[in-house]
mmCIF file of the N, C-alpha and C atoms, coordinates in Angstrom:
data_MODEL
# 
_entry.id   MODEL 
# 
loop_
_atom_site.group_PDB 
_atom_site.id 
_atom_site.type_symbol 
_atom_site.label_atom_id 
_atom_site.label_alt_id 
_atom_site.label_comp_id 
_atom_site.label_asym_id 
_atom_site.label_entity_id 
_atom_site.label_seq_id 
_atom_site.pdbx_PDB_ins_code 
_atom_site.Cartn_x 
_atom_site.Cartn_y 
_atom_site.Cartn_z 
_atom_site.occupancy 
_atom_site.B_iso_or_equiv 
_atom_site.pdbx_formal_charge 
_atom_site.auth_seq_id 
_atom_site.auth_comp_id 
_atom_site.auth_asym_id 
_atom_site.auth_atom_id 
_atom_site.pdbx_PDB_model_num 
ATOM 1   N N  . UNK A 1 1  ? 21.122 41.057 2.032   1.00 0.00 ? 1  UNK A N  1 
ATOM 2   C CA . UNK A 1 1  ? 22.335 41.763 1.687   1.00 0.00 ? 1  UNK A CA 1 
ATOM 3   C C  . UNK A 1 1  ? 22.029 42.696 0.506   1.00 0.00 ? 1  UNK A C  1 
ATOM 4   N N  . UNK A 1 2  ? 22.403 43.955 0.616   1.00 0.00 ? 2  UNK A N  1 
ATOM 5   C CA . UNK A 1 2  ? 22.141 44.930 -0.438  1.00 0.00 ? 2  UNK A CA 1 
ATOM 6   C C  . UNK A 1 2  ? 22.944 44.574 -1.695  1.00 0.00 ? 2  UNK A C  1 
ATOM 7   N N  . UNK A 1 3  ? 22.442 45.061 -2.824  1.00 0.00 ? 3  UNK A N  1 
ATOM 8   C CA . UNK A 1 3  ? 23.055 44.756 -4.118  1.00 0.00 ? 3  UNK A CA 1 
ATOM 9   C C  . UNK A 1 3  ? 24.540 45.108 -4.140  1.00 0.00 ? 3  UNK A C  1 
ATOM 10  N N  . UNK A 1 4  ? 24.896 46.306 -3.695  1.00 0.00 ? 4  UNK A N  1 
ATOM 11  C CA . UNK A 1 4  ? 26.295 46.728 -3.683  1.00 0.00 ? 4  UNK A CA 1 
ATOM 12  C C  . UNK A 1 4  ? 27.123 45.855 -2.751  1.00 0.00 ? 4  UNK A C  1 
ATOM 13  N N  . UNK A 1 5  ? 26.568 45.504 -1.613  1.00 0.00 ? 5  UNK A N  1 
ATOM 14  C CA . UNK A 1 5  ? 27.285 44.658 -0.654  1.00 0.00 ? 5  UNK A CA 1 
ATOM 15  C C  . UNK A 1 5  ? 27.603 43.292 -1.247  1.00 0.00 ? 5  UNK A C  1 
ATOM 16  N N  . UNK A 1 6  ? 26.649 42.727 -1.991  1.00 0.00 ? 6  UNK A N  1 
ATOM 17  C CA . UNK A 1 6  ? 26.886 41.432 -2.633  1.00 0.00 ? 6  UNK A CA 1 
ATOM 18  C C  . UNK A 1 6  ? 28.040 41.522 -3.617  1.00 0.00 ? 6  UNK A C  1 
ATOM 19  N N  . UNK A 1 7  ? 28.040 42.570 -4.436  1.00 0.00 ? 7  UNK A N  1 
ATOM 20  C CA . UNK A 1 7  ? 29.114 42.721 -5.421  1.00 0.00 ? 7  UNK A CA 1 
ATOM 21  C C  . UNK A 1 7  ? 30.457 42.949 -4.732  1.00 0.00 ? 7  UNK A C  1 
ATOM 22  N N  . UNK A 1 8  ? 30.452 43.701 -3.670  1.00 0.00 ? 8  UNK A N  1 
ATOM 23  C CA . UNK A 1 8  ? 31.676 43.952 -2.913  1.00 0.00 ? 8  UNK A CA 1 
ATOM 24  C C  . UNK A 1 8  ? 32.205 42.645 -2.316  1.00 0.00 ? 8  UNK A C  1 
ATOM 25  N N  . UNK A 1 9  ? 31.318 41.853 -1.756  1.00 0.00 ? 9  UNK A N  1 
ATOM 26  C CA . UNK A 1 9  ? 31.693 40.558 -1.201  1.00 0.00 ? 9  UNK A CA 1 
ATOM 27  C C  . UNK A 1 9  ? 32.236 39.643 -2.283  1.00 0.00 ? 9  UNK A C  1 
ATOM 28  N N  . UNK A 1 10 ? 31.597 39.653 -3.441  1.00 0.00 ? 10 UNK A N  1 
ATOM 29  C CA . UNK A 1 10 ? 32.026 38.821 -4.558  1.00 0.00 ? 10 UNK A CA 1 
ATOM 30  C C  . UNK A 1 10 ? 33.444 39.176 -5.003  1.00 0.00 ? 10 UNK A C  1 
ATOM 31  N N  . UNK A 1 11 ? 33.718 40.454 -5.147  1.00 0.00 ? 11 UNK A N  1 
ATOM 32  C CA . UNK A 1 11 ? 35.043 40.902 -5.584  1.00 0.00 ? 11 UNK A CA 1 
ATOM 33  C C  . UNK A 1 11 ? 36.094 40.556 -4.533  1.00 0.00 ? 11 UNK A C  1 
ATOM 34  N N  . UNK A 1 12 ? 35.785 40.782 -3.265  1.00 0.00 ? 12 UNK A N  1 
ATOM 35  C CA . UNK A 1 12 ? 36.737 40.449 -2.200  1.00 0.00 ? 12 UNK A CA 1 
ATOM 36  C C  . UNK A 1 12 ? 37.039 38.955 -2.188  1.00 0.00 ? 12 UNK A C  1 
ATOM 37  N N  . UNK A 1 13 ? 36.013 38.136 -2.339  1.00 0.00 ? 13 UNK A N  1 
ATOM 38  C CA . UNK A 1 13 ? 36.209 36.682 -2.372  1.00 0.00 ? 13 UNK A CA 1 
ATOM 39  C C  . UNK A 1 13 ? 37.059 36.283 -3.574  1.00 0.00 ? 13 UNK A C  1 
ATOM 40  N N  . UNK A 1 14 ? 36.795 36.883 -4.724  1.00 0.00 ? 14 UNK A N  1 
ATOM 41  C CA . UNK A 1 14 ? 37.559 36.577 -5.929  1.00 0.00 ? 14 UNK A CA 1 
ATOM 42  C C  . UNK A 1 14 ? 39.036 36.934 -5.746  1.00 0.00 ? 14 UNK A C  1 
ATOM 43  N N  . UNK A 1 15 ? 39.307 38.078 -5.167  1.00 0.00 ? 15 UNK A N  1 
ATOM 44  C CA . UNK A 1 15 ? 40.693 38.490 -4.914  1.00 0.00 ? 15 UNK A CA 1 
ATOM 45  C C  . UNK A 1 15 ? 41.367 37.515 -3.955  1.00 0.00 ? 15 UNK A C  1 
ATOM 46  N N  . UNK A 1 16 ? 40.679 37.157 -2.888  1.00 0.00 ? 16 UNK A N  1 
ATOM 47  C CA . UNK A 1 16 ? 41.250 36.232 -1.903  1.00 0.00 ? 16 UNK A CA 1 
ATOM 48  C C  . UNK A 1 16 ? 41.566 34.870 -2.525  1.00 0.00 ? 16 UNK A C  1 
ATOM 49  N N  . UNK A 1 17 ? 40.627 34.344 -3.304  1.00 0.00 ? 17 UNK A N  1 
ATOM 50  C CA . UNK A 1 17 ? 40.820 33.037 -3.935  1.00 0.00 ? 17 UNK A CA 1 
ATOM 51  C C  . UNK A 1 17 ? 41.963 33.103 -4.952  1.00 0.00 ? 17 UNK A C  1 
ATOM 52  N N  . UNK A 1 18 ? 41.993 34.161 -5.737  1.00 0.00 ? 18 UNK A N  1 
ATOM 53  C CA . UNK A 1 18 ? 43.042 34.307 -6.755  1.00 0.00 ? 18 UNK A CA 1 
ATOM 54  C C  . UNK A 1 18 ? 44.419 34.401 -6.116  1.00 0.00 ? 18 UNK A C  1 
ATOM 55  N N  . UNK A 1 19 ? 44.527 35.208 -5.063  1.00 0.00 ? 19 UNK A N  1 
ATOM 56  C CA . UNK A 1 19 ? 45.809 35.344 -4.368  1.00 0.00 ? 19 UNK A CA 1 
ATOM 57  C C  . UNK A 1 19 ? 46.240 34.017 -3.744  1.00 0.00 ? 19 UNK A C  1 
ATOM 58  N N  . UNK A 1 20 ? 45.299 33.299 -3.173  1.00 0.00 ? 20 UNK A N  1 
ATOM 59  C CA . UNK A 1 20 ? 45.619 32.011 -2.557  1.00 0.00 ? 20 UNK A CA 1 
ATOM 60  C C  . UNK A 1 20 ? 46.134 31.021 -3.600  1.00 0.00 ? 20 UNK A C  1 
ATOM 61  N N  . UNK A 1 21 ? 45.490 30.991 -4.766  1.00 0.00 ? 21 UNK A N  1 
ATOM 62  C CA . UNK A 1 21 ? 45.941 30.095 -5.835  1.00 0.00 ? 21 UNK A CA 1 
ATOM 63  C C  . UNK A 1 21 ? 47.345 30.453 -6.300  1.00 0.00 ? 21 UNK A C  1 
ATOM 64  N N  . UNK A 1 22 ? 47.580 31.730 -6.543  1.00 0.00 ? 22 UNK A N  1 
ATOM 65  C CA . UNK A 1 22 ? 48.891 32.163 -7.014  1.00 0.00 ? 22 UNK A CA 1 
ATOM 66  C C  . UNK A 1 22 ? 49.966 31.915 -5.965  1.00 0.00 ? 22 UNK A C  1 
ATOM 67  N N  . UNK A 1 23 ? 49.650 32.121 -4.699  1.00 0.00 ? 23 UNK A N  1 
ATOM 68  C CA . UNK A 1 23 ? 50.604 31.843 -3.621  1.00 0.00 ? 23 UNK A CA 1 
ATOM 69  C C  . UNK A 1 23 ? 50.941 30.358 -3.563  1.00 0.00 ? 23 UNK A C  1 
ATOM 70  N N  . UNK A 1 24 ? 49.931 29.506 -3.707  1.00 0.00 ? 24 UNK A N  1 
ATOM 71  C CA . UNK A 1 24 ? 50.167 28.062 -3.690  1.00 0.00 ? 24 UNK A CA 1 
ATOM 72  C C  . UNK A 1 24 ? 51.040 27.649 -4.878  1.00 0.00 ? 24 UNK A C  1 
ATOM 73  N N  . UNK A 1 25 ? 50.789 28.226 -6.036  1.00 0.00 ? 25 UNK A N  1 
ATOM 74  C CA . UNK A 1 25 ? 51.621 27.920 -7.207  1.00 0.00 ? 25 UNK A CA 1 
ATOM 75  C C  . UNK A 1 25 ? 53.067 28.324 -6.972  1.00 0.00 ? 25 UNK A C  1 
ATOM 76  N N  . UNK A 1 26 ? 53.247 29.499 -6.380  1.00 0.00 ? 26 UNK A N  1 
ATOM 77  C CA . UNK A 1 26 ? 54.596 29.995 -6.115  1.00 0.00 ? 26 UNK A CA 1 
ATOM 78  C C  . UNK A 1 26 ? 55.341 29.060 -5.155  1.00 0.00 ? 26 UNK A C  1 
ATOM 79  N N  . UNK A 1 27 ? 54.642 28.529 -4.166  1.00 0.00 ? 27 UNK A N  1 
ATOM 80  C CA . UNK A 1 27 ? 55.257 27.602 -3.223  1.00 0.00 ? 27 UNK A CA 1 
ATOM 81  C C  . UNK A 1 27 ? 55.737 26.329 -3.905  1.00 0.00 ? 27 UNK A C  1 
ATOM 82  N N  . UNK A 1 28 ? 55.173 26.042 -5.076  1.00 0.00 ? 28 UNK A N  1 
ATOM 83  C CA . UNK A 1 28 ? 55.556 24.847 -5.829  1.00 0.00 ? 28 UNK A CA 1 
ATOM 84  C C  . UNK A 1 28 ? 56.459 25.179 -7.017  1.00 0.00 ? 28 UNK A C  1 
ATOM 85  N N  . UNK A 1 29 ? 57.047 26.371 -6.984  1.00 0.00 ? 29 UNK A N  1 
ATOM 86  C CA . UNK A 1 29 ? 58.024 26.739 -7.994  1.00 0.00 ? 29 UNK A CA 1 
ATOM 87  C C  . UNK A 1 29 ? 57.465 27.300 -9.281  1.00 0.00 ? 29 UNK A C  1 
ATOM 88  N N  . UNK A 1 30 ? 56.206 27.671 -9.284  1.00 0.00 ? 30 UNK A N  1 
ATOM 89  C CA . UNK A 1 30 ? 55.570 28.247 -10.475 1.00 0.00 ? 30 UNK A CA 1 
ATOM 90  C C  . UNK A 1 30 ? 55.543 29.760 -10.309 1.00 0.00 ? 30 UNK A C  1 
ATOM 91  N N  . UNK A 1 31 ? 55.981 30.473 -11.337 1.00 0.00 ? 31 UNK A N  1 
ATOM 92  C CA . UNK A 1 31 ? 56.033 31.933 -11.278 1.00 0.00 ? 31 UNK A CA 1 
ATOM 93  C C  . UNK A 1 31 ? 54.623 32.516 -11.395 1.00 0.00 ? 31 UNK A C  1 
ATOM 94  N N  . UNK A 1 32 ? 54.096 33.112 -10.318 1.00 0.00 ? 32 UNK A N  1 
ATOM 95  C CA . UNK A 1 32 ? 52.728 33.630 -10.358 1.00 0.00 ? 32 UNK A CA 1 
ATOM 96  C C  . UNK A 1 32 ? 52.547 34.791 -11.332 1.00 0.00 ? 32 UNK A C  1 
ATOM 97  N N  . UNK A 1 33 ? 53.584 35.583 -11.547 1.00 0.00 ? 33 UNK A N  1 
ATOM 98  C CA . UNK A 1 33 ? 53.487 36.703 -12.491 1.00 0.00 ? 33 UNK A CA 1 
ATOM 99  C C  . UNK A 1 33 ? 53.270 36.194 -13.909 1.00 0.00 ? 33 UNK A C  1 
ATOM 100 N N  . UNK A 1 34 ? 53.962 35.133 -14.258 1.00 0.00 ? 34 UNK A N  1 
ATOM 101 C CA . UNK A 1 34 ? 53.807 34.544 -15.592 1.00 0.00 ? 34 UNK A CA 1 
ATOM 102 C C  . UNK A 1 34 ? 52.419 33.944 -15.755 1.00 0.00 ? 34 UNK A C  1 
ATOM 103 N N  . UNK A 1 35 ? 51.990 33.196 -14.749 1.00 0.00 ? 35 UNK A N  1 
ATOM 104 C CA . UNK A 1 35 ? 50.672 32.555 -14.799 1.00 0.00 ? 35 UNK A CA 1 
ATOM 105 C C  . UNK A 1 35 ? 49.567 33.605 -14.925 1.00 0.00 ? 35 UNK A C  1 
ATOM 106 N N  . UNK A 1 36 ? 49.671 34.673 -14.159 1.00 0.00 ? 36 UNK A N  1 
ATOM 107 C CA . UNK A 1 36 ? 48.628 35.702 -14.143 1.00 0.00 ? 36 UNK A CA 1 
ATOM 108 C C  . UNK A 1 36 ? 48.474 36.393 -15.496 1.00 0.00 ? 36 UNK A C  1 
ATOM 109 N N  . UNK A 1 37 ? 49.490 36.313 -16.339 1.00 0.00 ? 37 UNK A N  1 
ATOM 110 C CA . UNK A 1 37 ? 49.431 36.949 -17.660 1.00 0.00 ? 37 UNK A CA 1 
ATOM 111 C C  . UNK A 1 37 ? 48.848 36.042 -18.736 1.00 0.00 ? 37 UNK A C  1 
ATOM 112 N N  . UNK A 1 38 ? 48.641 34.795 -18.433 1.00 0.00 ? 38 UNK A N  1 
ATOM 113 C CA . UNK A 1 38 ? 48.161 33.826 -19.431 1.00 0.00 ? 38 UNK A CA 1 
ATOM 114 C C  . UNK A 1 38 ? 46.651 33.939 -19.655 1.00 0.00 ? 38 UNK A C  1 
ATOM 115 N N  . UNK A 1 39 ? 46.253 33.672 -20.875 1.00 0.00 ? 39 UNK A N  1 
ATOM 116 C CA . UNK A 1 39 ? 44.824 33.682 -21.210 1.00 0.00 ? 39 UNK A CA 1 
ATOM 117 C C  . UNK A 1 39 ? 44.052 32.645 -20.401 1.00 0.00 ? 39 UNK A C  1 
ATOM 118 N N  . UNK A 1 40 ? 44.683 31.507 -20.138 1.00 0.00 ? 40 UNK A N  1 
ATOM 119 C CA . UNK A 1 40 ? 44.014 30.458 -19.374 1.00 0.00 ? 40 UNK A CA 1 
ATOM 120 C C  . UNK A 1 40 ? 43.661 30.945 -17.962 1.00 0.00 ? 40 UNK A C  1 
ATOM 121 N N  . UNK A 1 41 ? 44.529 31.742 -17.381 1.00 0.00 ? 41 UNK A N  1 
ATOM 122 C CA . UNK A 1 41 ? 44.270 32.267 -16.041 1.00 0.00 ? 41 UNK A CA 1 
ATOM 123 C C  . UNK A 1 41 ? 43.088 33.236 -16.084 1.00 0.00 ? 41 UNK A C  1 
ATOM 124 N N  . UNK A 1 42 ? 43.021 34.041 -17.132 1.00 0.00 ? 42 UNK A N  1 
ATOM 125 C CA . UNK A 1 42 ? 41.901 34.966 -17.286 1.00 0.00 ? 42 UNK A CA 1 
ATOM 126 C C  . UNK A 1 42 ? 40.580 34.201 -17.351 1.00 0.00 ? 42 UNK A C  1 
ATOM 127 N N  . UNK A 1 43 ? 40.560 33.112 -18.122 1.00 0.00 ? 43 UNK A N  1 
ATOM 128 C CA . UNK A 1 43 ? 39.351 32.294 -18.221 1.00 0.00 ? 43 UNK A CA 1 
ATOM 129 C C  . UNK A 1 43 ? 39.012 31.690 -16.860 1.00 0.00 ? 43 UNK A C  1 
ATOM 130 N N  . UNK A 1 44 ? 40.023 31.199 -16.145 1.00 0.00 ? 44 UNK A N  1 
ATOM 131 C CA . UNK A 1 44 ? 39.802 30.627 -14.823 1.00 0.00 ? 44 UNK A CA 1 
ATOM 132 C C  . UNK A 1 44 ? 39.189 31.648 -13.876 1.00 0.00 ? 44 UNK A C  1 
ATOM 133 N N  . UNK A 1 45 ? 39.681 32.869 -13.924 1.00 0.00 ? 45 UNK A N  1 
ATOM 134 C CA . UNK A 1 45 ? 39.151 33.923 -13.061 1.00 0.00 ? 45 UNK A CA 1 
ATOM 135 C C  . UNK A 1 45 ? 37.678 34.192 -13.382 1.00 0.00 ? 45 UNK A C  1 
ATOM 136 N N  . UNK A 1 46 ? 37.339 34.187 -14.677 1.00 0.00 ? 46 UNK A N  1 
ATOM 137 C CA . UNK A 1 46 ? 35.935 34.382 -15.058 1.00 0.00 ? 46 UNK A CA 1 
ATOM 138 C C  . UNK A 1 46 ? 35.061 33.249 -14.518 1.00 0.00 ? 46 UNK A C  1 
ATOM 139 N N  . UNK A 1 47 ? 35.560 32.014 -14.584 1.00 0.00 ? 47 UNK A N  1 
ATOM 140 C CA . UNK A 1 47 ? 34.807 30.890 -14.035 1.00 0.00 ? 47 UNK A CA 1 
ATOM 141 C C  . UNK A 1 47 ? 34.654 31.008 -12.525 1.00 0.00 ? 47 UNK A C  1 
ATOM 142 N N  . UNK A 1 48 ? 35.717 31.389 -11.844 1.00 0.00 ? 48 UNK A N  1 
ATOM 143 C CA . UNK A 1 48 ? 35.632 31.568 -10.389 1.00 0.00 ? 48 UNK A CA 1 
ATOM 144 C C  . UNK A 1 48 ? 34.621 32.649 -10.029 1.00 0.00 ? 48 UNK A C  1 
ATOM 145 N N  . UNK A 1 49 ? 34.642 33.752 -10.759 1.00 0.00 ? 49 UNK A N  1 
ATOM 146 C CA . UNK A 1 49 ? 33.683 34.843 -10.512 1.00 0.00 ? 49 UNK A CA 1 
ATOM 147 C C  . UNK A 1 49 ? 32.257 34.335 -10.713 1.00 0.00 ? 49 UNK A C  1 
ATOM 148 N N  . UNK A 1 50 ? 32.069 33.524 -11.730 1.00 0.00 ? 50 UNK A N  1 
ATOM 149 C CA . UNK A 1 50 ? 30.756 32.950 -11.999 1.00 0.00 ? 50 UNK A CA 1 
ATOM 150 C C  . UNK A 1 50 ? 30.281 32.087 -10.837 1.00 0.00 ? 50 UNK A C  1 
ATOM 151 N N  . UNK A 1 51 ? 31.167 31.269 -10.296 1.00 0.00 ? 51 UNK A N  1 
ATOM 152 C CA . UNK A 1 51 ? 30.815 30.409 -9.161  1.00 0.00 ? 51 UNK A CA 1 
ATOM 153 C C  . UNK A 1 51 ? 30.461 31.251 -7.944  1.00 0.00 ? 51 UNK A C  1 
ATOM 154 N N  . UNK A 1 52 ? 31.299 32.228 -7.653  1.00 0.00 ? 52 UNK A N  1 
ATOM 155 C CA . UNK A 1 52 ? 31.069 33.088 -6.487  1.00 0.00 ? 52 UNK A CA 1 
ATOM 156 C C  . UNK A 1 52 ? 29.753 33.848 -6.640  1.00 0.00 ? 52 UNK A C  1 
ATOM 157 N N  . UNK A 1 53 ? 29.529 34.433 -7.814  1.00 0.00 ? 53 UNK A N  1 
ATOM 158 C CA . UNK A 1 53 ? 28.280 35.163 -8.050  1.00 0.00 ? 53 UNK A CA 1 
ATOM 159 C C  . UNK A 1 53 ? 27.073 34.243 -7.896  1.00 0.00 ? 53 UNK A C  1 
ATOM 160 N N  . UNK A 1 54 ? 27.192 33.022 -8.397  1.00 0.00 ? 54 UNK A N  1 
ATOM 161 C CA . UNK A 1 54 ? 26.091 32.070 -8.273  1.00 0.00 ? 54 UNK A CA 1 
ATOM 162 C C  . UNK A 1 54 ? 25.754 31.779 -6.822  1.00 0.00 ? 54 UNK A C  1 
ATOM 163 N N  . UNK A 1 55 ? 26.782 31.637 -5.995  1.00 0.00 ? 55 UNK A N  1 
ATOM 164 C CA . UNK A 1 55 ? 26.561 31.360 -4.575  1.00 0.00 ? 55 UNK A CA 1 
ATOM 165 C C  . UNK A 1 55 ? 25.954 32.550 -3.847  1.00 0.00 ? 55 UNK A C  1 
ATOM 166 N N  . UNK A 1 56 ? 26.230 33.760 -4.333  1.00 0.00 ? 56 UNK A N  1 
ATOM 167 C CA . UNK A 1 56 ? 25.692 34.965 -3.699  1.00 0.00 ? 56 UNK A CA 1 
ATOM 168 C C  . UNK A 1 56 ? 24.409 35.466 -4.375  1.00 0.00 ? 56 UNK A C  1 
ATOM 169 N N  . UNK A 1 57 ? 23.908 34.688 -5.332  1.00 0.00 ? 57 UNK A N  1 
ATOM 170 C CA . UNK A 1 57 ? 22.705 35.053 -6.085  1.00 0.00 ? 57 UNK A CA 1 
ATOM 171 C C  . UNK A 1 57 ? 22.839 36.399 -6.787  1.00 0.00 ? 57 UNK A C  1 
ATOM 172 N N  . UNK A 1 58 ? 24.004 36.612 -7.389  1.00 0.00 ? 58 UNK A N  1 
ATOM 173 C CA . UNK A 1 58 ? 24.250 37.815 -8.193  1.00 0.00 ? 58 UNK A CA 1 
ATOM 174 C C  . UNK A 1 58 ? 24.066 37.420 -9.654  1.00 0.00 ? 58 UNK A C  1 
ATOM 175 N N  . UNK A 1 59 ? 23.224 38.125 -10.389 1.00 0.00 ? 59 UNK A N  1 
ATOM 176 C CA . UNK A 1 59 ? 23.051 37.805 -11.804 1.00 0.00 ? 59 UNK A CA 1 
ATOM 177 C C  . UNK A 1 59 ? 24.384 37.859 -12.554 1.00 0.00 ? 59 UNK A C  1 
ATOM 178 N N  . UNK A 1 60 ? 24.644 36.820 -13.342 1.00 0.00 ? 60 UNK A N  1 
ATOM 179 C CA . UNK A 1 60 ? 25.882 36.731 -14.105 1.00 0.00 ? 60 UNK A CA 1 
ATOM 180 C C  . UNK A 1 60 ? 25.576 35.918 -15.351 1.00 0.00 ? 60 UNK A C  1 
ATOM 181 N N  . UNK A 1 61 ? 25.782 36.512 -16.517 1.00 0.00 ? 61 UNK A N  1 
ATOM 182 C CA . UNK A 1 61 ? 25.463 35.832 -17.773 1.00 0.00 ? 61 UNK A CA 1 
ATOM 183 C C  . UNK A 1 61 ? 26.228 34.526 -17.926 1.00 0.00 ? 61 UNK A C  1 
ATOM 184 N N  . UNK A 1 62 ? 27.500 34.516 -17.529 1.00 0.00 ? 62 UNK A N  1 
ATOM 185 C CA . UNK A 1 62 ? 28.293 33.296 -17.654 1.00 0.00 ? 62 UNK A CA 1 
ATOM 186 C C  . UNK A 1 62 ? 27.727 32.193 -16.768 1.00 0.00 ? 62 UNK A C  1 
ATOM 187 N N  . UNK A 1 63 ? 27.354 32.532 -15.558 1.00 0.00 ? 63 UNK A N  1 
ATOM 188 C CA . UNK A 1 63 ? 26.750 31.549 -14.652 1.00 0.00 ? 63 UNK A CA 1 
ATOM 189 C C  . UNK A 1 63 ? 25.499 30.951 -15.278 1.00 0.00 ? 63 UNK A C  1 
ATOM 190 N N  . UNK A 1 64 ? 24.663 31.803 -15.818 1.00 0.00 ? 64 UNK A N  1 
ATOM 191 C CA . UNK A 1 64 ? 23.425 31.332 -16.451 1.00 0.00 ? 64 UNK A CA 1 
ATOM 192 C C  . UNK A 1 64 ? 23.719 30.395 -17.616 1.00 0.00 ? 64 UNK A C  1 
ATOM 193 N N  . UNK A 1 65 ? 24.666 30.761 -18.461 1.00 0.00 ? 65 UNK A N  1 
ATOM 194 C CA . UNK A 1 65 ? 24.987 29.932 -19.623 1.00 0.00 ? 65 UNK A CA 1 
ATOM 195 C C  . UNK A 1 65 ? 25.578 28.594 -19.210 1.00 0.00 ? 65 UNK A C  1 
ATOM 196 N N  . UNK A 1 66 ? 26.433 28.599 -18.204 1.00 0.00 ? 66 UNK A N  1 
ATOM 197 C CA . UNK A 1 66 ? 27.024 27.342 -17.734 1.00 0.00 ? 66 UNK A CA 1 
ATOM 198 C C  . UNK A 1 66 ? 25.942 26.441 -17.164 1.00 0.00 ? 66 UNK A C  1 
ATOM 199 N N  . UNK A 1 67 ? 25.037 27.004 -16.393 1.00 0.00 ? 67 UNK A N  1 
ATOM 200 C CA . UNK A 1 67 ? 23.972 26.202 -15.785 1.00 0.00 ? 67 UNK A CA 1 
ATOM 201 C C  . UNK A 1 67 ? 23.031 25.625 -16.834 1.00 0.00 ? 67 UNK A C  1 
ATOM 202 N N  . UNK A 1 68 ? 22.910 26.272 -17.973 1.00 0.00 ? 68 UNK A N  1 
ATOM 203 C CA . UNK A 1 68 ? 22.045 25.789 -19.044 1.00 0.00 ? 68 UNK A CA 1 
ATOM 204 C C  . UNK A 1 68 ? 22.680 24.653 -19.838 1.00 0.00 ? 68 UNK A C  1 
ATOM 205 N N  . UNK A 1 69 ? 23.998 24.537 -19.769 1.00 0.00 ? 69 UNK A N  1 
ATOM 206 C CA . UNK A 1 69 ? 24.692 23.508 -20.542 1.00 0.00 ? 69 UNK A CA 1 
ATOM 207 C C  . UNK A 1 69 ? 24.382 22.135 -19.979 1.00 0.00 ? 69 UNK A C  1 
ATOM 208 N N  . UNK A 1 70 ? 24.340 21.170 -20.871 1.00 0.00 ? 70 UNK A N  1 
ATOM 209 C CA . UNK A 1 70 ? 24.164 19.795 -20.435 1.00 0.00 ? 70 UNK A CA 1 
ATOM 210 C C  . UNK A 1 70 ? 25.519 19.251 -20.019 1.00 0.00 ? 70 UNK A C  1 
ATOM 211 N N  . UNK A 1 71 ? 25.532 18.433 -19.013 1.00 0.00 ? 71 UNK A N  1 
ATOM 212 C CA . UNK A 1 71 ? 26.781 17.862 -18.512 1.00 0.00 ? 71 UNK A CA 1 
ATOM 213 C C  . UNK A 1 71 ? 27.486 17.050 -19.586 1.00 0.00 ? 71 UNK A C  1 
ATOM 214 N N  . UNK A 1 72 ? 26.753 16.417 -20.470 1.00 0.00 ? 72 UNK A N  1 
ATOM 215 C CA . UNK A 1 72 ? 27.371 15.556 -21.480 1.00 0.00 ? 72 UNK A CA 1 
ATOM 216 C C  . UNK A 1 72 ? 28.329 16.319 -22.394 1.00 0.00 ? 72 UNK A C  1 
ATOM 217 N N  . UNK A 1 73 ? 28.175 17.617 -22.497 1.00 0.00 ? 73 UNK A N  1 
ATOM 218 C CA . UNK A 1 73 ? 29.107 18.403 -23.307 1.00 0.00 ? 73 UNK A CA 1 
ATOM 219 C C  . UNK A 1 73 ? 30.499 18.409 -22.709 1.00 0.00 ? 73 UNK A C  1 
ATOM 220 N N  . UNK A 1 74 ? 30.611 18.106 -21.439 1.00 0.00 ? 74 UNK A N  1 
ATOM 221 C CA . UNK A 1 74 ? 31.888 18.190 -20.730 1.00 0.00 ? 74 UNK A CA 1 
ATOM 222 C C  . UNK A 1 74 ? 32.519 16.818 -20.526 1.00 0.00 ? 74 UNK A C  1 
ATOM 223 N N  . UNK A 1 75 ? 32.059 15.815 -21.218 1.00 0.00 ? 75 UNK A N  1 
ATOM 224 C CA . UNK A 1 75 ? 32.573 14.460 -20.991 1.00 0.00 ? 75 UNK A CA 1 
ATOM 225 C C  . UNK A 1 75 ? 34.026 14.319 -21.416 1.00 0.00 ? 75 UNK A C  1 
ATOM 226 N N  . UNK A 1 76 ? 34.549 15.213 -22.194 1.00 0.00 ? 76 UNK A N  1 
ATOM 227 C CA . UNK A 1 76 ? 35.953 15.137 -22.639 1.00 0.00 ? 76 UNK A CA 1 
ATOM 228 C C  . UNK A 1 76 ? 36.924 15.586 -21.572 1.00 0.00 ? 76 UNK A C  1 
ATOM 229 N N  . UNK A 1 77 ? 36.429 16.211 -20.517 1.00 0.00 ? 77 UNK A N  1 
ATOM 230 C CA . UNK A 1 77 ? 37.337 16.698 -19.463 1.00 0.00 ? 77 UNK A CA 1 
ATOM 231 C C  . UNK A 1 77 ? 37.795 15.558 -18.603 1.00 0.00 ? 77 UNK A C  1 
# 
């Protein structure tokens, strides 16, 4: 897959996943417009992009940094 095609696929997947999440929230009475404006949602989108890029072998600094972290740092979750 060409470099541009990978990025295009990544963005399309991110949009699809984001829309699906917001639609599911709306079905449960959560206002998607409000959620989409929150800082937490922005962070979630960055994490999702990192996952998608990792699966498509697209270089992503966030993906690299997350993969370098030790799991024990996340024991509080």
